[in-house]
KENUMAR-757151 format. One line per 2 residues: number of its first residue (from 1); their letters; for each residue y, x, z of C-alpha. Coordinates in nm, 2 decimals. Each point is the difference from the previous one (the first is absolute). Example, Ala and Ser with C-alpha at 12.3 -4.5 7.8 and 13.67 -1.06 7.14 Angstrom:
% KENUMAR-757151
1 = AS = -0.45/1.23/0.78 ~ 0.34/0.14/-0.07 $
% end
This chain:
% KENUMAR-757151
1 = MH = 0.00/0.00/0.00 ~ 0.35/0.13/-0.08 $
3 = AR = 0.19/-0.02/0.32 ~ 0.31/0.22/-0.05 $
5 = DS = 0.17/0.20/0.27 ~ 0.25/-0.20/0.21 $
7 = TH = 0.26/0.27/-0.08 ~ 0.00/-0.11/-0.37 $
9 = PL = 0.37/-0.04/-0.10 ~ -0.07/-0.33/-0.16 $
11 = SG = -0.16/-0.15/0.30 ~ 0.22/-0.24/0.21 $
13 = AG = -0.01/0.00/0.37 ~ -0.19/-0.33/0.00 $
15 = SL = -0.24/0.07/-0.28 ~ -0.37/-0.03/0.06 $
17 = AI = -0.28/0.22/-0.14 ~ -0.27/-0.22/-0.15 $
19 = GC = -0.26/0.15/0.22 ~ 0.17/-0.09/0.33 $
21 = PL = -0.11/-0.30/0.21 ~ 0.32/-0.20/-0.05 $
23 = AG = -0.03/0.04/-0.38 ~ -0.36/-0.11/0.02 $
25 = SL = 0.11/-0.30/0.19 ~ 0.26/-0.08/-0.27 $
27 = LA = -0.26/0.01/-0.27 ~ -0.23/-0.22/0.21 $
29 = TL = 0.29/-0.25/0.04 ~ 0.07/0.00/-0.37 $
31 = AL = -0.36/-0.05/-0.08 ~ -0.02/-0.29/0.24 $
33 = LL = 0.30/-0.17/-0.16 ~ -0.15/0.04/-0.34 $
35 = SG = -0.34/-0.14/0.10 ~ 0.17/-0.32/0.12 $
37 = CG = 0.24/-0.05/-0.29 ~ -0.24/-0.08/-0.28 $
39 = VG = 0.18/0.23/-0.24 ~ -0.20/0.13/-0.29 $
41 = AS = 0.03/0.17/-0.34 ~ 0.22/-0.19/-0.25 $
43 = PG = 0.15/0.07/-0.34 ~ 0.35/0.13/-0.03 $
45 = PG = 0.29/-0.17/-0.20 ~ -0.11/-0.15/-0.33 $
47 = GA = -0.37/0.06/0.08 ~ 0.04/0.38/0.00 $
49 = VR = -0.25/0.20/0.20 ~ 0.15/0.07/0.34 $
51 = VV = -0.04/0.37/0.08 ~ 0.09/0.17/0.33 $
53 = AA = -0.02/0.37/0.05 ~ 0.03/0.16/0.34 $
55 = EN = 0.21/0.29/-0.15 ~ 0.24/0.00/-0.29 $
57 = FW = -0.16/0.29/-0.19 ~ -0.30/-0.22/-0.07 $
59 = GS = 0.22/-0.31/-0.03 ~ 0.20/0.17/-0.28 $
61 = IA = -0.31/0.07/-0.20 ~ -0.13/-0.35/0.05 $
63 = SQ = 0.33/-0.15/-0.12 ~ -0.01/0.20/-0.32 $
65 = LG = -0.36/-0.08/-0.06 ~ 0.04/-0.37/0.07 $
67 = GT = 0.33/-0.06/-0.18 ~ 0.11/-0.36/-0.02 $
69 = RT = -0.34/-0.13/0.10 ~ 0.03/0.12/0.35 $
71 = SV = 0.24/-0.03/0.30 ~ -0.01/0.33/0.19 $
73 = QS = 0.13/0.06/0.35 ~ -0.02/0.33/0.20 $
75 = II = 0.03/0.01/0.37 ~ 0.10/0.36/0.07 $
77 = VN = 0.30/0.07/-0.22 ~ 0.26/0.17/0.22 $
79 = PA = 0.00/0.38/-0.07 ~ 0.14/0.05/0.35 $
81 = QD = -0.31/-0.17/0.15 ~ -0.29/0.22/0.10 $
83 = PH = -0.30/-0.18/-0.15 ~ -0.24/0.16/0.25 $
85 = AY = 0.18/-0.18/0.29 ~ 0.07/-0.33/-0.17 $
87 = EP = -0.02/-0.31/0.22 ~ -0.09/-0.33/-0.19 $
89 = TP = 0.22/-0.31/0.06 ~ -0.10/-0.37/-0.01 $
91 = AD = 0.16/-0.02/-0.34 ~ -0.22/0.29/-0.12 $
93 = AR = -0.31/-0.18/0.13 ~ 0.09/-0.32/-0.19 $
95 = TL = 0.08/0.19/-0.31 ~ -0.34/0.17/0.00 $
97 = AL = -0.17/-0.33/0.08 ~ 0.14/-0.17/-0.31 $
99 = AQ = -0.10/0.28/-0.24 ~ -0.26/-0.04/-0.26 $
101 = LT = -0.03/0.38/-0.04 ~ 0.07/0.24/0.28 $
103 = IV = 0.03/0.37/-0.04 ~ -0.03/0.22/0.31 $
105 = NG = -0.03/0.38/0.00 ~ -0.26/0.03/0.27 $
107 = VG = -0.15/0.32/0.13 ~ 0.19/-0.07/0.33 $
109 = YD = 0.34/0.00/-0.16 ~ 0.08/-0.37/0.05 $
111 = PW = -0.25/-0.12/0.26 ~ 0.21/-0.31/0.07 $
113 = AP = -0.05/-0.15/-0.34 ~ -0.38/-0.04/0.00 $
115 = KL = 0.02/-0.15/0.35 ~ 0.24/-0.27/-0.11 $
117 = LA = -0.20/-0.07/-0.31 ~ -0.32/-0.04/0.20 $
119 = AD = 0.18/-0.26/0.21 ~ 0.06/-0.23/-0.30 $
121 = SA = -0.29/0.04/-0.25 ~ 0.06/-0.20/-0.32 $
123 = AR = -0.29/-0.08/-0.24 ~ 0.20/0.08/-0.31 $
125 = RV = 0.18/0.31/0.13 ~ -0.08/0.34/-0.15 $
127 = AL = 0.06/0.29/0.23 ~ 0.03/0.35/-0.14 $
129 = DV = -0.03/0.28/0.25 ~ 0.08/0.33/-0.17 $
131 = GG = -0.20/0.21/0.25 ~ -0.30/-0.23/-0.05 $
133 = LL = 0.04/0.02/-0.38 ~ 0.00/0.38/0.01 $
135 = AL = -0.28/0.00/0.26 ~ 0.21/0.20/0.25 $
137 = GQ = -0.10/-0.01/0.37 ~ 0.22/0.04/0.30 $
139 = GK = 0.14/0.35/0.03 ~ 0.06/0.05/-0.37 $
141 = NS = 0.34/0.05/-0.14 ~ 0.15/-0.35/-0.03 $
143 = HR = 0.29/0.09/-0.24 ~ -0.19/-0.10/-0.32 $
145 = WY = 0.31/-0.10/-0.20 ~ 0.07/0.38/-0.02 $
147 = DP = -0.33/0.05/-0.19 ~ 0.06/-0.07/-0.37 $
149 = TD = -0.37/-0.08/-0.06 ~ -0.01/-0.24/0.29 $
151 = VE = 0.32/-0.18/-0.13 ~ -0.18/-0.07/-0.32 $
153 = LV = -0.31/-0.13/0.17 ~ 0.21/-0.23/0.22 $
155 = AS = 0.19/-0.13/-0.30 ~ -0.33/-0.08/-0.17 $
157 = AI = -0.12/-0.18/0.31 ~ 0.32/-0.21/0.03 $
159 = TA = -0.04/-0.10/-0.37 ~ -0.36/-0.10/0.06 $
161 = DL = 0.10/-0.21/0.31 ~ 0.28/-0.17/-0.18 $
163 = TK = -0.24/-0.09/-0.28 ~ -0.25/-0.14/0.25 $
165 = LD = 0.27/-0.23/0.15 ~ 0.15/-0.10/-0.34 $
167 = PK = -0.26/0.05/-0.27 ~ 0.19/-0.20/-0.26 $
169 = DE = 0.26/0.29/-0.01 ~ -0.26/0.28/-0.03 $
171 = RY = 0.14/0.12/-0.33 ~ 0.36/0.01/0.15 $
173 = FA = -0.11/0.20/0.30 ~ -0.19/0.24/-0.23 $
175 = QR = 0.31/0.05/-0.21 ~ 0.21/0.06/0.31 $
177 = HA = -0.25/0.26/0.13 ~ 0.00/0.18/-0.33 $
179 = LF = 0.38/0.00/-0.01 ~ 0.02/0.14/0.35 $
181 = ER = -0.24/0.28/-0.07 ~ 0.14/0.09/-0.34 $
183 = LG = 0.38/-0.04/0.06 ~ 0.06/-0.06/0.37 $
185 = LA = -0.18/0.31/0.12 ~ 0.08/0.22/-0.30 $
187 = RY = 0.28/0.21/0.16 ~ -0.19/0.01/0.33 $
189 = HA = -0.30/0.15/-0.17 ~ 0.21/0.23/-0.23 $
191 = LI = 0.18/0.15/0.30 ~ -0.32/0.06/0.19 $
193 = AR = -0.15/0.18/-0.31 ~ 0.32/0.20/-0.05 $
195 = IK = 0.01/0.12/0.36 ~ -0.37/0.09/-0.01 $
197 = AR = 0.04/0.19/-0.32 ~ 0.30/0.20/0.12 $
199 = YA = -0.07/0.05/0.37 ~ -0.37/-0.01/0.05 $
201 = GV = -0.11/0.21/0.30 ~ 0.35/0.02/0.16 $
203 = PV = -0.04/-0.02/0.38 ~ 0.20/-0.27/0.17 $
205 = GA = 0.02/-0.15/0.35 ~ 0.03/-0.36/0.12 $
207 = SE = 0.09/-0.16/0.32 ~ -0.28/-0.26/-0.01 $
209 = SI = -0.30/-0.12/-0.19 ~ 0.19/-0.25/-0.22 $
211 = FA = 0.04/0.27/-0.26 ~ -0.37/0.12/0.02 $
213 = PL = -0.14/-0.25/-0.26 ~ 0.26/0.10/-0.26 $
215 = AP = -0.01/0.38/0.03 ~ -0.34/0.05/-0.18 $
217 = AL = 0.12/-0.22/-0.30 ~ 0.31/0.23/-0.02 $
219 = GL = -0.21/0.31/0.02 ~ 0.20/0.12/0.31 $
221 = RL = -0.16/0.19/0.28 ~ 0.08/-0.18/0.32 $
223 = VT = -0.05/0.26/0.28 ~ 0.13/-0.18/0.31 $
225 = PP = -0.29/-0.05/0.24 ~ -0.15/-0.35/-0.05 $
227 = SF = -0.01/-0.05/0.37 ~ 0.37/0.06/0.03 $
229 = MN = 0.08/-0.25/-0.28 ~ -0.24/-0.26/0.15 $
231 = AI = 0.16/0.04/0.34 ~ 0.34/-0.07/-0.13 $
233 = SE = -0.13/-0.30/-0.20 ~ -0.18/-0.14/0.29 $
235 = GT = 0.26/0.07/0.26 ~ -0.24/0.21/0.21 $
237 = EV = 0.08/0.34/0.16 ~ 0.03/0.30/-0.23 $
239 = TA = -0.20/0.30/0.14 ~ 0.19/0.32/0.07 $
241 = QD = -0.22/0.18/-0.25 ~ 0.08/-0.25/-0.28 $
243 = AG = 0.37/0.00/0.08 ~ 0.00/0.38/0.00 $
245 = TA = -0.19/0.01/-0.34 ~ 0.25/-0.24/-0.16 $
247 = QR = 0.29/0.20/0.13 ~ -0.14/0.33/-0.12 $
249 = QI = -0.07/-0.14/-0.34 ~ 0.37/-0.09/-0.03 $
251 = TG = 0.16/0.31/0.16 ~ -0.25/0.23/-0.18 $
253 = HE = 0.07/-0.16/-0.34 ~ -0.37/-0.09/-0.04 $
255 = IK = 0.12/-0.33/-0.16 ~ 0.24/-0.05/-0.29 $
257 = VW = 0.10/-0.36/0.08 ~ 0.00/-0.21/0.32 $
259 = LY = -0.05/-0.38/-0.03 ~ 0.07/-0.25/0.28 $
261 = NT = -0.02/-0.37/0.04 ~ 0.35/-0.13/0.08 $
263 = QN = -0.14/-0.31/0.17 ~ -0.17/0.22/0.27 $
265 = AT = 0.24/0.29/0.08 ~ -0.12/0.07/0.35 $
267 = PE = 0.16/0.28/0.20 ~ -0.29/0.23/-0.10 $
269 = VQ = 0.06/-0.08/-0.37 ~ 0.38/0.05/0.05 $
271 = RL = -0.06/0.35/0.14 ~ -0.21/0.09/-0.30 $
273 = NA = 0.26/-0.14/-0.24 ~ 0.26/0.22/0.17 $
275 = LA = -0.23/0.30/-0.03 ~ -0.05/-0.07/-0.37 $
277 = RG = 0.38/-0.03/-0.06 ~ 0.05/0.33/0.19 $
279 = AR = -0.27/0.17/-0.21 ~ 0.16/-0.14/-0.32 $
281 = IP = -0.32/-0.18/-0.09 ~ 0.08/-0.31/-0.21 $
283 = IA = -0.07/-0.33/0.16 ~ -0.13/-0.31/-0.18 $
285 = TV = -0.04/-0.35/0.16 ~ -0.24/-0.29/-0.02 $
287 = TE = 0.00/-0.34/0.17 ~ -0.28/-0.24/0.08 $
289 = TL = 0.15/-0.31/-0.15 ~ 0.22/-0.07/-0.30 $
291 = SP = 0.34/0.17/0.04 ~ 0.22/-0.17/-0.10 $
293 = PT = -0.21/-0.32/0.05 ~ 0.14/-0.14/-0.33 $
295 = DS = -0.18/0.27/-0.19 ~ -0.34/-0.06/-0.17 $
297 = FE = -0.30/0.21/0.11 ~ 0.04/0.23/-0.30 $
299 = QW = 0.38/0.04/0.03 ~ -0.04/0.11/0.36 $
301 = QV = -0.28/0.24/-0.07 ~ 0.17/0.15/-0.31 $
303 = AQ = 0.32/0.06/0.21 ~ -0.21/0.19/0.26 $
305 = LR = -0.19/0.20/-0.26 ~ 0.33/0.10/-0.16 $
307 = GL = 0.13/0.12/0.33 ~ -0.32/0.20/0.06 $
309 = AL = 0.02/0.15/-0.35 ~ 0.36/0.11/0.07 $
311 = AL = -0.10/0.16/0.33 ~ -0.29/0.18/-0.18 $
313 = HE = 0.23/0.13/-0.27 ~ 0.25/0.12/0.26 $
315 = AT = -0.28/0.18/0.19 ~ -0.17/0.16/-0.30 $
317 = GR = 0.25/0.02/-0.27 ~ -0.24/-0.16/-0.24 $
% end
C-alpha cells in the first residue's frame, strides 16, 4: 500500500493515509451508504457508455478511445494532489457506482477504488484493473502508465471492454483505437525512439520508482538503488546506506541527469535536488498525473520527454 510520509509537502494537516484506521472507517461508511442506496451502473447522456477512471492518465486514454460514444470522468485530476494518499468522498463513491466501465490502476496504488466497487456490484458493470490485466502482484511497480508497452496493452483492453458494453459500435471503437495508436501516440513513440538512439547507456538517477518502467524503453541506465526509489515512492524510511549511495552518485558525477517527481518532493528529495544543482547536473521532472490536467496523456508525456531530452543534451553535448 502506498502510504506516503506525513511530511509530504502536499499533505494537509487533516489528511488521512488510506491505511490508517480512520480512513478505513470512512471507506466502510461510504460502502454502507452505497449498499443501501440502490445505485447501479447506468448509461451516460445520449446512451453513451459511462466510464469512470480512478486516475486521469487512464481516463484521458479512455476518452480518446471512446470518442462520442462514451462519457468519461476521472476522479483524481488535481496535479497538486498526491494520488497515493487520496481519500474518496461520497461523490466519488456514487460516481463509481454509476459507471458501466471502471478503470483502476491496482497494484496497491488506489486501494480505495476496488473497495468502493465491491460495495456496489452491478451486473452489467465491467471493471478493468490494470494490475490484474498485467498479472502484477503486490510489491510490483504500480506506475504502469510509464511503460509504453503497458500503455498499449491497457488501450487495447479498454477498447475491448467498450465493445463488450456497446457491441453495435464495435467498428467505431476499432477505428478510434487505430487512430490513437497511429496518430495520438506518434510523437510519444518517436521521442522515445530518438532518446534511445542518441542516449542509450547514459547513466541517470531518479528520486523514485515512477521513472523505472520508462527507463528501459529509453535505453537509459537507471543507477539509483531500487530500494531508495521504492522507499520514496512508498513513504517509508530511506536507509542511511541508500541515502549515501544516492548522494555519492550525484556528487561524484556518476549520473548525467537527475529526475524527480514534483508531486513528491520530500525533504530527502529536496536535499538531492540541491546537490544536483550544486554539482551542475541537469534536472528533469516528472509527475504522477496529467500536468496540466487539461493535457491529454500523450501531450503530458511528450512534454516530459522533451524536458528529459534537453537535460540529456545539456549533460552530454549530443
